[in-house]
N, C-alpha and C positions, 0 to 999 in steps of 0.2 A: 544233223542227230538229233533222235527223239531221247523227252528223258526217259522213258523207261521201255527196255528194249524185249518184253518180254507182252504179247496180248493179252494176260490174263494175271490173278494173280493166284498162288497156287497157299490154301489153309497153312498154316504150320499147324502141329502139331507137335505135344510138351510131353517130354517121360518123368515121371512126379518119382523125386526123391524122399518121399513122408512128412512125418511132423516132425519127425524129429533126427536134426542132424547135426551129427556131430563136429567134433573140429577134425577128425580123421578124414569124414570123407567129403573137406570142399578144398579136393582136389582134380585136377582138368585127367576128366578117365582119357583113356585109347576108344576109342571109338571108333566103329566102322564108316565105309564113306559113305553109304548111303540105306535109311530103314529099309526093314524089309514090310514087304511090300502087301503081307499078307497079314500082318499081324494087325489084332483086331484095334481100334479107337473106342476108348472110354465114352459113350453118350452121356449119363447118367451120373451125378454125385456121388450120390450112393455106390457104383461100383469103384469108386476112386481105392486106388493103393498102390504103394511102395512098388516101385519099375512098371504100373502100367503106363500107356500110350493114351494121351487123352488131348480133346478140344482145350485148347487157354481158356475159352472163356466158362468150362464146364467147373475147371481150377476157378479163376476167378468170383464163379458165382454161391464157394461153397464155404467162402473163408479169406482169410490173406493169403495171395499169391505172392512170390518171391522167384524169379526170373534171375536164372546163374547163369552164365558165360562169359566168355570173351570175346572182343570186339570184333565186331564183320556179324555175329552167328543172327543177328534178327530182331535183340535183345525190344528195344526200341520200337520195331517198326509195328510187333508185337501188340505194344503196352496203345500202340497209335492204332492200331486195327480194333482195338479193346471201345474206345473213348470216341473211336471219332466224330461219332453226331454225337457227343456231347456235349452243350457251350462251356465255355470253360468259367470258373469263376476267378473275377478277377476284384471281387473286394469280398465282399460276405454271400455265406449262401443262405437260402432264403428258405428251402426244405420243401418249396410247393412243386418242386423239379428236378427231375435228374441233369445233373451236375457233375464237372470232372473241377477237381483242384489237381493241378499238374506242374510241378517243383522238381525243379533240375538239381541234382546232387551238388553242384560245383555253386548252388546258391546260396547255399542249406551251411552259416555258418553260427558261430558262436553270438554273432548282434543280429542275426535274420532270422532266426530260430521262431520266431513267437509270431514275426513277418506272415514268413511266409508258410508255415504249420501248425506249430501252437495254437494259436489265436483261434484257428480253426476247430483244431481239437476240440479247446477249451469251451466252445462255442455251441457245443454238444449238448442236448438234455442228458441229463443223470438219468439213471435207470430207473425206472419205478416214474418219474415224472412224466405229464403226459404232455405232449407238444405235436400242434395242428405240421400238418405238412405230408404228404405223398411222395413224397422224394426223394433218390438215393443219391448219396452227395458218392466217389470214385477217388479218393487218393493214390495219386500217381506220385509213387516216387525214380525219374530215370535214373538212371546213369550214378547211382549212390554212391560207390566207390570213389568218385570225386570231393567227396562233404568232406569237412574238418573234422566233423562232427561225428564220424560213421562209428567211431567205437564207444561212442554213448550214445546211440540214436536209442540201442533198449531201453536204457533208464527215461531220457527225457520222453519218449514214446508209455510209456510209465505212466510215470508224472501225468501227462497231457491225458490219458483216456483213462486211468484213475474214475470209477466210478459209471463214465460216461455211458448211455444209452449206443449201442455202434451198431445196434439190427437195422440202420438201412445206413450204412457206408460198408464201403469196399473197397480192400487197401493194396494195390497193386505196388511190388520195383523190383528193380531192375540193376545186377549188382555185378559185379566179374566176379568169376567164383572164387580164387585166392583173397580176396579183399573180404569175402562175406562174413561177420559175425556171428557165432552158430549160437548167440544168447539171444540173436534178437528172433530168433526162430519162437521162441516161449514167449517172450515179452508178446508177439503178435501174436498166437495163440491164445494167452488169455484174454488180450482183447477182443477177439474177433470170435474168440471160438474154436479158431484152427488158423492152421499158417503149415501150406505145401511150397516147398522149394521144387523145381522143376528144372529141369532142361532142355532148351530144344532140338527136338530130334530132328537129325537130315532128314532131306529129300526123298524122298524114297527115287529107286532109278527111274521105275518110271513116272515121275513126277517129274525127275531132272528132264527125261527124251522129251518129254510132250511139253514145257518150258522152252526148249532148244527147237523142237517142232515151231512154236508160235512166233519164234523170231524169223520164219527165212530158213535154216539152215538143218542140215536133216540130223535129229538129236539122238538119234542111239550113234551114227559114225563121230558127233563130237563125244558126245559118253565114252567111246570106247577108245578115242586118240586121248581123251584125260587120263582113262584107264592107264595105258602105255604110257607118256608120260611120268606116270608118279603124280599125278594131279586129283587124280580120284574124288577126295575130300573135299577142292572145291567148287567140284560140278554139286555137291553136295545141303551147298548154299545160297540160298539167291542171291546175296550182292557177289560171290565169286566165283558162280555159276555165269553171272551177268558177261564180267569182264570175261570169261571165256570163250562165250558167242562170238563176243566184241574180234576179239583175236581171232577165232576160227574162223569166219566173216573175213577177213583182210588180206588173213594167209594160207585158204582153205587147207591148214594143218593147225597141227599142237605141237610146236617145240620146247625144249629147252627146260630149266629145272622150274616146278612152280611157282618160286620167286616172282623168275623170269616173267612166264605166263601172266603174272599179277600185273608187271609192272606195264608189260605190254597193252595189257588193257586198260588203263590208267591211261597212256599215252592214247589210246583210240577213241575216249569221252574227252580229247580238245580236241578233235577234230571236229568241224559243221557246228562252228556257235550257229544256235538255233537262230532262223530269219527275223521274227518277230521281237526276239532280246533286241537288235541292230538298228540303228538310226543311219548308217553311212555303210558304204561300200568296205568289203574288208584289207586289212592294210596287214596286217598279221601271219602268221607262219603255226600251224600244228606245236612244232616245239617251239616259237617264241611264245605260244600260250602256255603251255606246258609248264615253259623255264617261266615266267609271271606264278603262275597257280603254287610253285613252289615257293616261291618269295609272299604268297597271300598267306600260304600256309604256315610259315616258317615265324611269321608275323604276327596271325593270331594265337598260336601254340602256344609263344614262347610269352609274349604278353598277356594272354590270358581271356582271350576276344572270340564269339562264337561267331558271327557274322559280320559280313561289311554290309555298312552302311551309306545308302547313296541318295540320301534326301538331305536336308538342312542339318547343317554337325549340333542347332542346339534344340534339333528334335531325337537327335539319336539317345539311342538306347544305352544305358549299364556295358551292356556285351558286349554291343554297337563298335567297328573298326571301323572311322568314317573312311570314304572310300579314297578318300584326297593327298589323303598320307602315304597310300603305297605306289603316288604317283609321282617321278620322279626320278634321273639319272641313270643309268644303263644296264643291262640285263644281257648275257652272252649265248651265244648257240655259237654248234662248229660252223654255221656260215658268218659267223662276226659277230662285235654291238648293236645294237637296237637300242632307241630312246622309248623309256615306259612311261607314254604321253598317257591323257587319259580316256581314249580313242582304244590304247592297246590294253590299259584294262578293265573299260567295257567290254573287249570281244571273249577275251578270257572268261569276265564274269556273269556272258551270256552262251559257252557252254554246257556240255553235261556233267562237268564235273561240279558244277552246281546247282541247286536248287533252290526255288523264289519261296519262302514262307507267307510272305507279302510281296506286294507291290515296292518298296523300298529296301528289300533287303536279299540279301545272297546265302548262302551259305553251303558250306560243300556235300557234296553226295552222299559220306560217308565218314565217319570220323577214321574207318581207318586209311583212307584215300590219302587225307588233309596230313595221318601220318606218313606216309610213302611219299609224296609230294614232299613233306618237310626235312626228311632224311636226303636225301635224291640232291636237296639244292641245298647243303648245308657242307655235303660233301661234294657237288661240283664246284663249289665258291672255296675249297682247300680249308675251311677252319679249323683253325690248330686246337691240339689237343686242349692242351692250357684252356682257351675260350669254351670249347665244348665240356668242358670237367664244370665249369663259371656258370655255366646255364643246364644241364642237367644235373648236377650231381647237388644234395644237399645232405648237411654234414649233420654229425650227434653231436650233443652235448660233450660227449666226451673226447672228440674230436679226433676220432680214432677211427669214426669207421661213418658209412654213409652214404644212399638210397637216390634212388630216382622217383622223382615224383611219378604218382599214378599217370595223370595225363599226359605223361611221355615217356610213357615206356614202353610202348608198338614205336615212336619216331625212337627212339635207342636203339632197339630189335634193329630195326631196319638200315640203322647207323653201321651195326655191326655185321648185318651181311652185307652190305654195297663197298665195306670197306674192312676184312675180318684181322687182319694186319694191323690195322690202326685203334681197331675199335677194340684191344683185347682189355685195355683200361674199364671199361665200363663192366665186361662179363667178373672181375675181379674186383671192382666196385661192391657190385649189387648181381651178385650170378640171378638171386631170385626171380626178381625181376622181371630177367630176362625171361627165365626160368617159366611163367604166366604170362609172357605174353602171347600176343595174335596168335593165333593159330595159318595163318595170310605168312607169315614167315615163317619161311622150309630150309633153310642154309644149311647144308652140314659141318659147316664154320661156327655158325651160332651154337648147334650144338655143342661142338665138341667141348667151346670155352665156355658156355655156362656148366658143363658137366665136371668140368673139371675146376670152375671158379667157387662148387658148392659144392665137393670135395675137400677146397683150402679150404672154405671155411667152417667146412665139420669138423677141420681137424684141429683148428685156432682157436672155435668155441667151442671144443666137445659139448657141440649139443648131440643129445641122439635122435635118429631117426624113428618114426613113426611107434616102433613095436621095438624100441629101446633095443635096436641091433649095434653091430661094434659098428668100428669105421668101413667095414665089407661091404655093410649092410647098404650103405649108402646108394650104390650104384649097382645093386642085386638092380639097378635097369639095365638084367639082361638083356640087350639088345640095344643099350643106348650109342653103343658108338657103332651099331654094324646098322643098327636096324632101316628098313624103307623109310626116303625121305614123307611118304605117304601118311604117317602116326605119328615118327618120335618126339612133335612136339605137342602133341597131348599124353606121353606117357612116361615125364620127369615125376620123380615121387617131391615131394611138399620136403627141403628140406628144413628151412628155416620157421621156428612156432610165429601161428598165427598174427599172435598180439605181440609182439617181440619189437621195442623200440624204432629198431634199424627200419623195420618195413610200417609201422603205424604211427605212431605220433611223431616221429622227427618229422615227414616230411606231411604231416597236416597241418603240423605247428607254425613251419617255415616258411612254405610255398605260400607264396603269393596267391591268398583267395578273390583278391579284384585283379579286373583289368588295369596294367601298367597303362596311366597317360600316356599318349600320344600326342607332334606335331607332325605340320607336313613336311615333304624331305625324307625319301627314304634314307635307311641307316642301316650296313649291317648289322643281323641279330648277336650282334658280340658286345 
């Protein structure tokens, strides 16, 4: 199987939210499955207005740009496309040529801020000073929601950029919608003249059909099948459209709930490892590779690693998981147990579930794929509720409340979708985290548990909803329990205050921000 299913890339389009974003606007909004194909796309920065559709490059050139959205929306891909021709800053920026300083949110901590970002901003000349060089520095902060500094970032950036000349600096950021602190907008606008928050618009129906056609399936038939299955929203995003195409290629149809279609698409990625990545004849089945991928996903997510390192252990980076720790022991499929040998791990890493950032590393194709596989693995291993609570919940100082760390929210949502009767404790403990999880998880039972959990939190805490209404107003989610699964997870209102300790400082101060040390020999992550 090839690493990319489609024959071409479709440039994404974004919708401008505006320069002033209030906290109440940072709620995942209901959306159509496809973008209207006849909407005008702004090509000139002077025409940017709230609500306008524009190319990300146009918005990025007109001040700071913040790309909002949930996992799987394509935020990182857009930032990569904007900077893929720029050399990365490894030490300092010389100002002589264009360059990109790429910072990942998980790396941005209290102890690393100066090294990762602050020192680079402080090295900019003061306004009015003459500084040589004609280059432009593009600063990218990806996955900002995973930084423990997010709630303090506006103050830190104001301090680092105070009085600096930013005329040759561009600032791009990606963040989950519900985690974005509205105060950042004004801080960035002060430093860069303007700051626009944008949402990535879905594909147009014509674009979805054309992409599917390029994968040698009848695009129109596939889109109609997705609409009939209640999975049209999945067809409006390249990541999930790709999974629908893989399923359609294998089955000739799309049947089942949207989350089942997603699961079948992921399973297809485990088939047919790329021959150029293997040195020996294949010895594993697709189900065995999928199971081992779940082992890898669970290990990486729960220990804070991002890539599998396949070189010498002494050369591994901070966030590299040495591949040899994944070897050993047995796993099981319906056909029986099998040993996890080095070759089995290599065959798993050679599938389309993984990409190769460089020769020595493997990374999951997308964080949403890793989240699903980790939940599948933990569910199949029948990890107990007590063990899962220890892994997924961080307690507040008062000892009465807890929250799910942002990096684990999507996996938690999949756990509830896979085992609703055994996952209601997650919705009870932290319903907001499930309410803002990725739109990929579309389960009626998750919806019911989330709405019930939010209602109970509202009653216990006497928090007001956005409009200050009575408890009945919380779920004026008019169709919350009966609406089509196509849109349900996009329509839940935000119940808990964006800066509340339950969902801000607690997990950010408690969740381990450095990878957990590992030793060879697999042990269940519990």
